[in-house]
N, C-alpha and C positions, 0 to 999 in steps of 0.2 A: 464478424460479418455473418449474417444469417443467409445461407444459400437457399435459393428457391422460394423465398418469402419476400414479398414487397412490404416494407414497413416505412412509415414516416419517421424520420430521425431529426432531433434537435441537438446540435452540438454547441456547447459553450466552451470557447477556447481559453478565456482568461477569467475564471471564476474568482470571486472575492475570498479565496481561501489560500492560505500559504502552503497547504498540503497537496493540492491538486492543480495540474496545469491544463487539464481538459476533462470535461464531463460530457457523456453522451446519454441522451434520453431517447427511449423508444416510445412513440406516441401510441396510445391504445386506438384501435380501429374506430371506435365510436366517437373519438375526438379528432379524427383526421380532417374534418371539415372546419375545425376552428382555425381562425386566422393565424398566420405564421408569427405575427407580432405578439399576440396573446400567449402562444405556446412558448415563444422565446422569453417573454417576461416571466412567466411562471417557472420556466427552467432556470433562469438566472436567480430567482428567489430561492429555489430549492438548492442550487449549487452554492449559493452564498451562505446558506444555513448549515452547510456541512461542517461539522466540528473536527476535533482532533481524532486521530485514529484510535480504535479501541485499545484500552489499556492492556488487554491480553497480548496484543502484538508487541507492544513496547516491553512488557515483562518478559515475553519469550525471547526477544532479542538480547536483553540483559542476561537472562539465564544462559543462553547459548554462549555468550561472551565469557561468562563466568566459568562454564564448563571447559571451554577452550583454554582459557588462561590456567585453570587448575591442571589440565592435562599437560600443558607445556612446562609448568613449574615442576610437576612430578617427574617428567622426563629429564629435566635438568638435574634434579636431585639424584635420580638413578645414575645418570652419566657421571656425576660428581663422585658418587659412592664407588662406582666401578673404577674410575680413574684413580681415586685415592688408594684403593686396594692394590692396583697394579703398580703404582709408582712408590709404594712404601715398602 
């Protein structure tokens, strides 16, 4: 929410995208006199044309999962090595 600024907002609650549940558009002041129906129609078109998230976000999530799994596997190997030296 922008405090101290009056803005016209169009909110699309069920866009035709499997990735988003709600999309909020802030209307430019020069188009604030445009009818609500026209603004809502344009916003629906824009929200429906949203594609998949950028691949960089997907790759980063996979990379972080790989790093986490590698860390825990190496910790397991260290614990195993310590335990095998103690009990032998």
